[in-house]
C-alpha positions as CSV (number, residue, x, y, z in Angstrom):
1,M,89.4,-98.0,-59.6
2,K,88.6,-99.2,-63.1
3,K,85.2,-97.2,-63.0
4,F,86.7,-94.1,-61.7
5,S,89.6,-94.5,-64.6
6,V,87.0,-94.9,-67.1
7,L,84.7,-91.8,-66.0
8,L,87.7,-89.7,-65.7
9,F,88.6,-91.0,-69.2
10,L,84.9,-90.2,-70.2
11,V,85.1,-86.4,-68.8
12,V,88.6,-85.5,-70.5
13,A,87.4,-86.8,-73.9
14,M,84.1,-85.1,-73.6
15,T,86.3,-81.8,-72.7
16,C,88.0,-82.1,-75.7
17,L,85.4,-82.8,-78.0
18,A,83.2,-79.6,-76.7
19,K,83.0,-76.9,-79.5
20,T,84.4,-73.8,-78.6
21,R,82.2,-70.7,-79.5
22,E,83.5,-68.2,-81.9
23,W,83.2,-64.6,-80.7
24,K,83.0,-61.8,-82.1
25,T,83.3,-58.0,-81.1
26,A,79.6,-56.3,-80.6
27,Q,78.3,-53.8,-79.4
28,V,75.1,-53.1,-76.9
29,T,72.8,-50.1,-78.8
30,D,69.6,-50.5,-77.0
31,M,68.0,-52.4,-74.0
32,S,64.3,-52.5,-73.3
33,T,62.0,-54.7,-71.1
34,T,58.2,-56.0,-71.0
35,D,56.8,-57.2,-68.1
36,V,54.4,-60.1,-69.0
37,D,52.1,-61.5,-66.2
38,Q,51.4,-65.4,-66.8
39,A,48.6,-66.9,-64.6
40,L,50.3,-70.0,-63.8
41,G,53.8,-69.3,-64.6
42,G,53.8,-66.5,-62.5
43,A,55.3,-63.0,-63.9
44,T,57.8,-63.0,-66.1
45,Q,60.3,-60.2,-67.3
46,I,61.8,-60.1,-71.0
47,L,64.7,-58.3,-71.6
48,R,65.7,-57.4,-75.6
49,Y,69.1,-56.4,-76.7
50,T,69.7,-54.9,-79.6
51,V,73.5,-55.5,-80.6
52,E,76.0,-55.0,-83.8
53,T,78.9,-56.6,-85.1
54,D,80.8,-55.2,-87.6
55,D,78.4,-56.7,-90.3
56,M,75.3,-57.4,-88.4
57,I,72.4,-56.3,-86.1
58,Y,71.3,-58.9,-83.9
59,V,67.7,-58.5,-81.7
60,L,68.1,-60.7,-78.7
61,E,65.6,-61.8,-75.8
62,Y,66.3,-63.2,-72.6
63,N,63.5,-64.2,-70.1
64,C,63.6,-64.5,-66.7
65,K,61.2,-65.0,-63.6
66,Y,61.0,-62.3,-60.9
67,D,61.4,-64.4,-58.6
68,S,64.8,-65.3,-59.6
69,K,68.2,-62.7,-60.4
70,C,66.7,-61.1,-63.5
71,A,69.8,-59.3,-64.7
72,A,71.5,-60.8,-67.2
73,G,74.5,-58.6,-66.3
74,V,75.4,-57.5,-69.9
75,T,76.9,-53.9,-70.1
76,T,74.7,-51.8,-72.2
77,K,75.7,-49.2,-74.8
78,G,79.1,-50.7,-74.6
79,A,81.6,-53.6,-76.1
80,T,80.9,-56.6,-75.4
81,K,81.5,-59.9,-77.3
82,I,78.9,-62.4,-78.8
83,A,79.0,-65.4,-80.4
84,I,75.8,-67.5,-82.7
85,E,74.9,-70.8,-82.6
86,G,72.0,-72.0,-84.5
87,K,68.8,-69.7,-83.2
88,D,70.8,-68.9,-79.8
89,A,73.3,-66.3,-79.6
90,Y,75.7,-66.0,-76.2
91,L,76.6,-62.4,-74.9
92,Q,79.5,-62.0,-72.7
93,N,78.2,-60.4,-69.2
94,K,80.8,-58.1,-66.8
95,S,82.7,-61.2,-65.9
96,G,82.7,-62.7,-69.1
97,K,80.8,-65.4,-68.9
98,G,78.1,-66.4,-71.9
99,V,74.6,-65.8,-71.5
100,K,72.5,-67.6,-73.6
101,M,69.9,-65.3,-75.5
102,R,67.2,-66.3,-78.2
103,I,67.7,-64.5,-81.6
104,V,64.3,-62.7,-82.4
105,S,65.6,-61.3,-85.8
106,Q,69.2,-60.6,-87.6
107,A,69.8,-58.6,-90.5
108,K,72.6,-57.4,-92.2
109,K,73.8,-53.9,-92.2
């Protein structure tokens, strides 16, 4: 029982300390795909999104293997939300979940 109490305390403490993302309204203005054939790693598809906020333009990349569910589920040519964390961005998909993507470039408007 003591172990369970300690474990529960740690889970609650970690949840409270978890950093909440600062979401900004954004617009996906463009999306493109590139197919990459890697000999050892198998075929990969790179999805590249151009996303604009009020003051910035971001180009984001999402990599996936063909044997997995490739679509990030992000609305293209529509409103969404974005959160920036270091070299990564989280773009909300259609179900409201944040999809982690790599920031390729960013520029002020």
